[in-house]
C-alpha positions in Angstrom: 25.2 20.0 9.3 28.4 18.1 10.0 31.1 19.2 7.5 32.1 15.6 6.6 28.6 14.5 6.0 27.5 17.6 4.1 30.2 16.9 1.6 29.4 13.2 1.1 27.6 11.9 -1.9 25.5 9.7 0.4 24.4 12.7 2.5 23.5 14.7 -0.7 21.5 11.8 -2.1 19.9 11.3 1.3 18.8 14.9 1.4 17.3 14.7 -2.2 15.4 11.5 -1.3 14.3 12.8 2.1 12.9 16.0 0.4 11.3 13.9 -2.4 9.5 11.7 0.1 8.7 14.0 3.0 8.5 17.3 1.1 10.6 20.5 1.4 8.6 22.1 4.1 8.9 19.1 6.4 12.6 18.8 5.9 13.1 22.5 6.2 11.3 22.5 9.5 13.4 19.6 10.8 16.6 21.3 9.7 15.6 24.6 11.3 14.7 22.9 14.5 17.9 21.0 14.8 20.2 21.9 17.6 23.8 21.0 18.5 22.3 18.1 20.5 20.3 16.5 17.7 22.1 17.6 14.6 24.3 14.5 14.6 21.0 12.5 14.6 19.6 14.5 11.7 22.8 13.9 9.8 22.7 10.2 10.6 19.2 9.6 9.4 19.8 11.7 6.3 22.8 9.7 5.3 21.9 6.2 6.5 18.1 6.0 6.2 17.5 8.4 3.3 20.9 8.2 1.5 21.4 4.5 1.9 18.2 2.6 2.4 15.5 4.8 0.9 17.8 5.6 -2.1 18.4 2.0 -3.1 17.1 1.2 -6.6 15.7 -2.3 -5.8 12.4 -1.1 -4.4 10.2 1.8 -5.5 9.4 4.6 -3.1 5.8 3.2 -3.1 7.1 -0.2 -1.9 9.4 1.4 0.8 6.5 3.5 2.0 4.2 0.5 2.5 6.9 -1.4 4.4 7.9 1.6 6.5 4.3 2.2 7.5 3.8 -1.4 8.4 7.0 -1.5 10.5 6.3 1.7 12.3 2.7 0.6 13.0 4.0 -2.7 14.4 6.4 -0.8 16.7 3.7 1.7 17.8 5.5 4.7 16.5 2.4 6.9 16.1 4.0 10.2 15.0 6.2 8.4 12.5 3.2 6.5 11.1 1.3 9.8 10.6 4.3 11.4 8.9 4.8 8.5 6.5 1.0 8.3 5.8 1.2 12.0 4.8 4.3 11.2 2.7 2.3 8.8 0.5 1.2 11.8 -1.5 4.8 11.8 -2.7 5.6 8.1 -2.8 2.6 6.9 -4.8 1.4 4.5 -2.1 -2.4 4.5 -2.2 -4.9 4.2 0.6 -5.5 0.6 -0.6 -1.8 -0.1 -0.3 -1.7 1.3 3.2 -4.8 -0.7 4.1 -3.2 -3.9 2.8 0.0 -3.2 4.8 -1.9 -2.6 8.0 -3.8 -5.9 7.4 -0.4 -7.6 7.4 0.4 -5.8 10.7 -2.8 -7.2 12.2 -1.7 -10.8 11.4 2.0 -10.5 12.0 2.3 -7.9 14.8 -1.1 -7.9 16.4 -4.6 -6.6 16.0 -4.2 -3.8 18.6 -1.2 -2.3 16.7 -3.0 -2.4 13.4 -6.2 -1.0 14.9 -4.3 1.9 16.4 -2.5 2.6 13.1 -5.7 2.4 11.1 -7.1 5.1 13.4 -4.0 7.2 12.8 -4.2 6.7 9.0 -7.9 7.6 8.9 -7.3 10.8 10.8 -4.4 11.7 8.5 -6.4 11.0 5.4 -9.2 13.1 6.7 -6.7 16.0 7.3 -5.3 15.5 3.8 -8.8 15.5 2.3 -9.7 18.7 4.1 -6.5 20.4 3.1 -6.9 19.2 -0.5 -3.5 17.5 -0.5 -4.7 13.9 -0.9 -4.5 11.9 -4.1 -7.1 9.4 -5.1 -6.4 5.6 -5.6 -4.9 6.3 -9.1 -2.3 8.7 -7.7 -4.0 11.8 -9.1 
């Protein structure tokens, strides 16, 4: 971790938010896998994405989760879509929320993008159900 960023309030907040959304095991794996080459990137996303954008008080984590999944689906970022669908267990976004977000993707970004993201979400939900990590529509 870069010394300057490790000491910043924004970095510390970013790490707290990142862990809250993605879970400790995911963040621990990402941190352990970081090398000298990509550590600056890990520091950047922790401070900028998680410490600045995801930590803003205006939207809930649920709302940010829905928007993030829609944007990632529109951009065709399959691995990121899957990661953020898994994170819904921590953000409170329900399957109905994700379905609605992906319906918006179909209209505003294209049916193929939404269709592909729906397939990814279904696969991730099946994996979560099998592992017993999914929550129902009420968040329980």
